TORROTOR-252031 format. One record per residue (C-alpha): x, y, z; residue in three letters. Coordinates in steps of 0.02 Angstrom, whole numbers, padded with zeros to 5 digits, always signed. Last residue first. Layout:
<atoms>
XYZALA
...
</atoms>
This chain:
<atoms>
+00059+01307+00148ALA
+00175+01296+00298HIS
+00213+01112+00268VAL
+00240+01146+00084VAL
+00366+01285+00115VAL
+00462+01179+00238SER
+00466+01036+00114THR
+00547+01147-00016THR
+00684+01202+00106ASP
+00717+01022+00156HIS
+00729+00963-00024SER
+00851+01104-00064ARG
+00957+01061+00088ARG
+00954+00875+00045TRP
+01069+00906-00103ARG
+01209+00931+00023GLU
+01336+00885-00112ARG
+01423+00764+00007TRP
+01267+00678+00072ALA
+01177+00676-00095SER
+01326+00604-00187ARG
+01353+00465-00060TRP
+01166+00432-00049PHE
+01151+00405-00236ARG
+01309+00300-00242THR
+01239+00188-00105PHE
+01076+00172-00203LEU
+01166+00130-00365MET
+01284+00000-00292VAL
+01150-00085-00186ALA
+01022-00088-00326ALA
+01147-00168-00445VAL
+01190-00297-00314THR
+01007-00334-00275LEU
+00969-00365-00458GLY
+01121-00476-00487ALA
+01087-00579-00330ILE
+00906-00604-00381LEU
+00965-00662-00552GLY
+01079-00788-00466ILE
+00921-00846-00377TRP
+00833-00878-00542VAL
+00984-00977-00602GLY
+00986-01082-00443ARG
+00801-01122-00466ALA
+00835-01202-00635GLY
+01013-01191-00702LEU
+00953-01246-00875ASP
+01047-01111-00972ASP
+00889-01056-01063ARG
+00777-01086-00913PHE
+00855-01027-00750GLY
+01000-00929-00821LEU
+00892-00833-00945VAL
+00748-00805-00825TRP
+00861-00751-00681GLY
+00956-00631-00793ILE
+00792-00555-00856PRO
+00723-00540-00677MET
+00875-00461-00596GLY
+00924-00331-00726VAL
+00778-00228-00792GLY
+00652-00291-00664TRP
+00752-00284-00503TYR
+00887-00157-00544ALA
+00781-00045-00657PHE
+00631-00039-00540LEU
+00748-00017-00393THR
+00838+00131-00472ILE
+00678+00215-00527ALA
+00608+00206-00351MET
+00774+00268-00280PRO
+00755+00419-00396VAL
+00581+00457-00328ARG
+00615+00427-00143THR
+00730+00565-00078ASP
+00646+00626+00082LYS
+00823+00648+00151LEU
+00781+00521+00287GLY
+00711+00413+00147ARG
+00885+00419+00068LEU
+00960+00347+00227ALA
+00833+00205+00230GLY
+00868+00168+00046ASN
+01053+00158+00087ALA
+01014+00035+00228ALA
+00902-00073+00117VAL
+01027-00076-00028GLN
+01180-00107+00081ILE
+01103-00251+00178GLY
+01034-00335+00023ASP
+01202-00323-00066SER
+01290-00397+00085PHE
+01164-00536+00109GLN
+01172-00582-00075PHE
+01303-00718-00052VAL
+01214-00797+00097GLY
+01056-00811-00009ALA
+01161-00906-00137LEU
+01215-01025+00001VAL
+01031-01040+00053ILE
+00990-01087-00127LEU
+01115-01231-00126GLN
+01051-01288+00044ALA
+00873-01285-00022ALA
+00926-01403-00162LEU
+01001-01531-00043ALA
+00866-01513+00090ILE
+00728-01534-00041VAL
+00807-01693-00106LYS
+00837-01761+00070PRO
+00655-01733+00124ASP
+00660-01706+00313ARG
+00600-01526+00306THR
+00613-01354+00385TYR
+00752-01372+00515LEU
+00848-01479+00389ALA
+00871-01325+00279ALA
+00968-01237+00418ILE
+01079-01389+00447LEU
+01112-01404+00261HIS
+01159-01220+00245PRO
+01285-01225+00389ILE
+01432-01113+00343GLY
+01370-01007+00197LEU
+01203-00967+00277MET
+01278-00942+00451LEU
+01422-00835+00388ALA
+01302-00730+00283SER
+01192-00695+00433SER
+01341-00641+00538LEU
+01424-00535+00404PHE
+01255-00457+00368GLN
+01250-00380+00541THR
+01415-00290+00508ALA
+01355-00229+00337LEU
+01201-00150+00415GLY
+01307-00066+00547LEU
+01415+00010+00410GLY
+01258+00074+00322ILE
+01202+00154+00484GLY
+01372+00233+00514CYS
+01368+00299+00335PHE
+01196+00375+00347GLY
+01201+00448+00522ALA
+01379+00515+00503TYR
+01341+00592+00334ARG
+01180+00674+00389VAL
+01267+00738+00547GLY
+01397+00823+00438GLU
+01259+00914+00345ALA
+01178+00971+00509ASP
+01029+01083+00466GLY
+00947+01021+00626ARG
+00800+00952+00526GLY
+00919+00863+00408VAL
+01007+00785+00557ALA
+00842+00723+00628ASN
+00795+00650+00459GLY
+00961+00557+00448VAL
+00934+00481+00621ARG
+00751+00438+00584VAL
+00788+00356+00417THR
+00935+00262+00493ILE
+00818+00186+00623ALA
+00704+00119+00487MET
+00855+00051+00394ALA
+00913-00038+00553LEU
+00745-00126+00566GLY
+00762-00181+00384LEU
+00942-00236+00413PRO
+00882-00354+00551ILE
+00718-00409+00470MET
+00815-00477+00321PHE
+00871-00628+00426PHE
+00693-00693+00430LEU
+00662-00655+00247SER
+00820-00749+00194ALA
+00769-00904+00293VAL
+00591-00901+00226ASN
+00654-00874+00048ILE
+00771-01024+00065ALA
+00633-01139+00129VAL
+00510-01077-00003GLN
+00637-01105-00142HIS
+00669-01283-00084SER
+00481-01320-00083ALA
+00459-01245-00256VAL
+00606-01341-00329ALA
+00549-01505-00251ASP
+00371-01480-00315GLU
+00417-01451-00497GLY
+00504-01326-00610LEU
+00347-01225-00652THR
+00338-01164-00472SER
+00509-01083-00499ILE
+00429-00952-00611ILE
+00289-00918-00487LEU
+00412-00902-00342THR
+00526-00786-00441ALA
+00374-00680-00485ALA
+00330-00665-00301VAL
+00510-00620-00262PHE
+00515-00484-00394LEU
+00341-00423-00348GLY
+00398-00392-00169ALA
+00542-00286-00233GLU
+00436-00190-00357ALA
+00296-00173-00229LEU
+00419-00100-00105LEU
+00482+00027-00232THR
+00306+00072-00290VAL
+00253+00103-00110ALA
+00409+00206-00080MET
+00370+00309-00236PRO
+00196+00345-00164ALA
+00261+00390+00010GLY
+00375+00539-00023ILE
+00268+00643-00141HIS
+00117+00567-00055LEU
+00167+00654+00108LEU
+00190+00822+00021ALA
+00025+00797-00071ARG
-00062+00766+00096ILE
+00010+00931+00160ARG
-00041+01031+00006PRO
-00210+00939-00004TRP
-00278+00986+00165ARG
-00400+00858+00233PRO
-00518+00932+00362TRP
-00451+00974+00534GLU
-00531+00941+00703PHE
-00439+01019+00848ARG
-00307+00980+00977ALA
-00289+00804+00909MET
-00101+00795+00898LEU
-00070+00949+01003ASN
+00114+00900+01019LEU
+00124+00958+01199GLY
+00106+00783+01268ARG
+00172+00641+01162TYR
+00304+00576+01282ASN
+00180+00592+01426ARG
+00080+00442+01370HIS
-00110+00455+01361LYS
-00158+00492+01181GLY
-00010+00399+01106VAL
-00049+00245+01211TYR
-00235+00252+01167LEU
-00192+00263+00982ALA
-00069+00118+00999PHE
-00200+00010+01085GLY
-00333+00052+00956ALA
-00215+00011+00812MET
-00157-00152+00890GLU
-00337-00203+00928LEU
-00391-00161+00750TRP
-00248-00263+00676LEU
-00288-00407+00794VAL
-00468-00412+00731THR
-00411-00414+00550ALA
-00292-00559+00585THR
-00424-00660+00679ALA
-00558-00633+00546ILE
-00439-00685+00407GLY
-00388-00843+00501CYS
-00571-00881+00534GLY
-00608-00874+00348HIS
-00465-00995+00318ALA
-00543-01123+00436GLY
-00703-01062+00521GLN
-00740-01205+00639PRO
-00905-01174+00732PRO
-00894-01063+00888ILE
-00951-01145+01050GLY
-00792-01104+01143LEU
-00686-01183+01005LYS
-00698-01197+00816GLY
-00527-01244+00745PHE
-00501-01083+00646MET
-00590-00964+00763LEU
-00523-01027+00929VAL
-00346-01056+00866TYR
-00337-00887+00780GLY
-00393-00800+00939LEU
-00270-00898+01046PRO
-00118-00861+00937VAL
-00169-00688+00875LEU
-00175-00609+01048VAL
+00008-00643+01087LEU
+00059-00585+00914LEU
-00035-00422+00936GLY
+00058-00388+01097GLY
+00222-00429+01011PHE
+00194-00293+00881GLY
+00113-00178+01009PHE
+00265-00176+01123TYR
+00393-00172+00982MET
+00314-00024+00895SER
+00296+00059+01066PRO
+00485+00042+01090ARG
+00530+00153+00941THR
+00514+00328+01011LEU
+00637+00426+00903SER
+00502+00559+00869LEU
+00490+00494+00691GLY
+00466+00321+00766GLU
+00314+00379+00863SER
+00232+00471+00719LEU
+00272+00332+00595GLY
+00201+00202+00713ARG
+00040+00301+00728LEU
+00028+00317+00539ALA
+00072+00132+00530PHE
-00075+00089+00641TYR
-00189+00197+00532THR
-00135+00099+00378THR
-00165-00070+00461LEU
-00329-00020+00544ALA
-00399+00037+00376PRO
-00346-00131+00298ALA
-00413-00244+00435GLY
-00584-00264+00354TRP
-00495-00342+00205SER
-00450-00492+00314ILE
-00626-00563+00308ALA
-00660-00541+00122LEU
-00484-00604+00083LEU
-00507-00764+00183PHE
-00678-00795+00105ARG
-00601-00770-00068GLU
-00464-00895-00032VAL
-00592-01017+00037ASP
-00696-01012-00123HIS
-00546-01022-00241ARG
-00459-01170-00162LEU
-00544-01312-00257SER
-00542-01205-00415PRO
-00350-01201-00409ALA
-00283-01023-00412VAL
-00212-00975-00581GLY
-00112-00823-00528ILE
-00199-00721-00663MET
-00371-00782-00608ASP
-00329-00739-00427LEU
-00278-00565-00485LEU
-00442-00545-00579PRO
-00538-00596-00422GLY
-00452-00472-00306ALA
-00611-00371-00278HIS
-00617-00378-00087ARG
-00430-00343-00079VAL
-00448-00189-00190ALA
-00594-00116-00092PHE
-00510-00131+00077TRP
-00348-00067+00000LEU
-00435+00092-00059LEU
-00521+00115+00109ALA
-00356+00095+00201GLY
-00270+00219+00085MET
-00405+00348+00119ALA
-00398+00316+00306LEU
-00209+00326+00310ALA
-00207+00487+00208LEU
-00331+00565+00328TRP
-00223+00507+00473LEU
-00068+00580+00391ALA
-00159+00746+00380GLN
-00184+00744+00568ARG
-00002+00695+00592PHE
+00062+00843+00490VAL
-00040+00967+00592ALA
+00011+00886+00757GLY
+00196+00889+00714VAL
+00197+01077+00682GLU
+00226+01122+00866GLY
+00373+01003+00867ARG
+00473+01126+00761ARG
+00641+01099+00848GLY
+00724+01066+00679ALA
+00765+00887+00728GLY
+00583+00856+00776ASP
+00520+00930+00612LEU
+00643+00823+00514GLN
+00596+00667+00614ALA
+00409+00697+00586ILE
+00427+00704+00397SER
+00554+00562+00398PRO
+00435+00449+00498PRO
+00274+00492+00403VAL
+00318+00456+00222ALA
+00330+00271+00263MET
+00139+00278+00264MET
+00137+00257+00074VAL
+00252+00106+00079GLY
+00160+00027+00225ILE
-00004+00029+00130GLY
+00070-00038-00033ALA
+00169-00174+00056VAL
+00018-00228+00159ILE
-00093-00234+00005ALA
+00035-00343-00086LEU
+00046-00454+00068SER
-00143-00480+00061TRP
-00125-00564-00109VAL
+00011-00682-00044SER
-00088-00710+00116ALA
-00237-00769+00014GLY
-00130-00897-00078VAL
-00051-00963+00083ALA
-00217-00957+00177VAL
-00302-01063+00044ALA
-00159-01188+00036GLY
-00151-01206+00225LEU
-00340-01230+00231VAL
-00330-01371+00104HIS
-00179-01451+00189ALA
-00272-01464+00353GLY
-00314-01381+00519VAL
-00136-01410+00579HIS
-00065-01323+00426GLY
-00179-01174+00452SER
-00121-01153+00632LEU
+00062-01164+00581VAL
+00044-01048+00431ALA
-00054-00915+00526ASP
+00068-00921+00671VAL
+00217-00907+00553VAL
+00141-00755+00469ASN
+00113-00677+00641SER
+00295-00714+00684GLY
+00354-00616+00533VAL
+00266-00464+00606ALA
+00345-00501+00775ALA
+00515-00507+00690LEU
+00480-00334+00620GLN
+00439-00269+00794ALA
+00599-00349+00861LEU
+00700-00260+00728ILE
+00612-00097+00770LEU
+00645-00117+00956PRO
+00832-00147+00919ILE
+00847-00006+00791ALA
+00825+00149+00898LEU
+00954+00098+01027ARG
+01068+00034+00888VAL
+01059+00200+00796THR
+01101+00301+00952ALA
+01248+00188+00994GLY
+01314+00194+00816ILE
+01301+00383+00816GLU
+01389+00400+00983ARG
+01529+00282+00929ARG
+01551+00376+00765VAL
+01555+00540+00860ARG
+01694+00477+00971ALA
+01788+00414+00820ARG
+01780+00580+00729ASP
+01791+00527+00548PRO
+01936+00580+00435HIS
+01873+00678+00284LEU
+01905+00839+00378SER
+01774+00975+00360LYS
+01807+01115+00236MET
</atoms>
């Protein structure tokens, strides 16, 4: 039996390897947040009407993004396990099926975004905004196939422990979006002003450019040679696609459950008045920005755990998972310290309204409290993805967010008259339950070597 005392040298090596993988992924996630900021800033300078239309349209589009990314999250652990097992010759076959899945998912999202009318009715979009929201969605929907294909390419690269391309193309897309969005939205170079519609066109165009650039990079760079990625044409093969969906579909549900929780919280708080909504938006923006750090770490943890599974290294699974979770906690100490220490200064960066600053500061303090729970839950989920364990985590998050977090938030916010603070306490409760249950799930899986059975089953499917 292996000693329970960790090998310090191995811990240092594992932390170093995880950090090297994670830094480009964190920066790539920050670039994605940056694109949202660009859209908001440009829209706001065009006018309040355009800002409102883009904000509503972006909320609907974000659900499509989450669903697409969730399904394509099946790619990194699948590739990482093959890479760790020294079975790189099989990577091409899995990647070709991932492309078919990406195209199918992209077409589905394209259709869904273009027919989002019932969702807009449910949200209760103001009639004055409805036309521009629909024009935004019609334009941006064309980017859906590019989005899913881009994440198939990202999944391939990240699964091979090559994370810098994600950073390169993330920031490259951001650099293109700024001038393109400005030209289309404001009407420059002889182009009439397009407003919200122009924002959708610019974003969809950038998604296609990012995808094309990444595909060209993968096709030409020496790091991908010998993988026979496109050595031959291959029709869709259901056994392999089913194996990817077995991992990816629960991840999509998990991400939608989490995103839906925060969307629902926003809608609930919107009934409490303008100051409450504005304060909530400030706090959510701050929390989302800091969340990119543990999220990037979680993506790196998935690859490290997947590599260890592929090698058949049970001890490596434990080191990768627990070192990664420890790193996540360390980063959360910094973000929590900032939110708890200077909440008013952070809120003042967003607004000059003293009422909004005061309430936002209270919510930022609560966000500082849930940093640790958020860090543990996202890191543990990343480790479980490396084991290709996604169905039970899906059930855990559904229960934690919607069975615990939302009911508590509703009761405290409205019955106990705590308002936005009560809703945020519900968020803390949901994230804490998720963190405890997901960490426990990984702990048991890592020590019972449950991943071995999953790995053996996956091998059979891949060879089918």
